[in-house]
C-alpha positions as CSV (number, residue, x, y, z in Angstrom):
1,M,4.7,40.2,-21.8
2,L,6.2,37.2,-20.0
3,L,9.6,37.7,-21.6
4,E,10.5,41.2,-20.2
5,H,9.8,39.9,-16.8
6,L,12.4,36.8,-17.4
7,P,15.8,37.1,-17.2
8,P,18.4,38.0,-20.2
9,T,19.6,34.6,-21.5
10,P,23.5,35.0,-21.8
11,V,25.2,35.9,-24.2
12,V,28.4,33.2,-24.8
13,T,31.8,34.6,-26.3
14,S,34.1,32.8,-27.9
15,T,37.3,34.5,-26.2
16,P,39.2,32.9,-24.0
17,S,38.1,33.2,-20.3
18,T,40.6,35.0,-17.6
19,P,41.8,33.3,-14.5
20,P,39.5,34.2,-11.9
21,E,41.0,35.9,-9.0
22,T,41.5,34.6,-6.2
23,N,39.5,34.9,-2.8
24,P,40.6,34.6,0.6
25,A,40.1,31.2,2.8
26,P,35.8,30.4,3.7
27,C,35.4,30.6,7.0
28,F,34.8,27.3,7.3
29,D,36.1,24.1,6.0
30,V,33.1,23.1,3.4
31,S,35.4,19.7,2.7
32,A,33.8,18.4,6.0
33,A,30.5,19.6,4.6
34,P,27.8,16.3,4.1
35,H,26.8,17.0,0.7
36,T,28.3,19.5,-2.4
37,K,25.3,19.4,-4.3
38,I,23.6,22.8,-4.7
39,P,19.8,22.6,-3.6
40,H,17.3,22.6,-6.4
41,P,14.3,25.7,-6.1
42,A,11.2,24.8,-6.0
43,L,8.5,24.7,-9.1
44,P,5.9,27.0,-9.1
45,D,2.5,25.2,-8.6
46,T,0.2,24.5,-11.4
47,Y,-1.3,28.1,-12.8
48,D,-5.0,27.9,-13.3
49,G,-5.5,31.6,-15.0
50,D,-6.5,33.4,-11.7
51,Q,-5.7,37.1,-11.9
52,A,-4.9,37.1,-8.0
53,E,-2.6,34.7,-8.3
54,G,-1.2,35.9,-11.4
55,E,1.7,37.6,-9.8
56,R,2.7,34.8,-7.4
57,F,3.1,32.9,-10.5
58,L,5.5,34.9,-12.5
59,Q,7.5,35.9,-9.3
60,S,8.3,32.0,-8.7
61,C,9.2,31.1,-12.6
62,V,11.4,33.8,-12.6
63,T,13.1,33.1,-9.2
64,Y,13.3,29.3,-10.7
65,I,14.9,30.5,-14.1
66,Q,17.3,32.7,-12.3
67,L,18.4,30.1,-10.0
68,S,18.7,27.4,-12.4
69,G,21.6,29.1,-14.3
70,E,22.2,28.0,-17.7
71,A,19.3,25.7,-18.1
72,F,17.3,27.7,-19.6
73,A,19.8,28.9,-22.9
74,F,16.6,30.2,-25.2
75,D,14.1,32.2,-24.7
76,A,12.1,29.7,-26.2
77,L,13.0,27.4,-23.8
78,K,11.7,29.6,-20.8
79,I,8.7,30.3,-22.8
80,S,8.0,27.0,-23.0
81,W,8.9,25.6,-19.8
82,V,6.2,28.3,-18.0
83,L,3.7,27.3,-20.2
84,S,3.9,23.9,-19.0
85,Y,2.4,25.3,-15.8
86,M,-0.5,26.7,-17.3
87,K,-2.4,23.3,-17.7
88,L,-5.7,24.4,-15.8
89,G,-8.8,26.8,-16.0
90,H,-8.2,29.9,-18.0
91,A,-4.5,29.6,-18.3
92,S,-5.0,26.1,-20.0
93,T,-6.5,28.1,-23.2
94,Y,-3.0,30.1,-23.7
95,A,-0.8,27.3,-23.2
96,L,-2.2,25.4,-26.4
């Protein structure tokens, strides 16, 4: 099942968070960096149901979800997002 391969949804607690521990200064000055935006991971290719490509498709989906942080707060959102890339061939039958 697809959900078994996806990372768990983080649990939100109502307890106040503790302040982060102080880390030593970085080895380089990050304020001198040309930009501070974190790069986005590559989107998965559209999946057509080819069994030979299934593991690669699944891994690219898992990687994207893990690197996207809080963008996928609910399992239903993860499932809908993955299904949106199953548009061709036999895969489209299951994505409807």
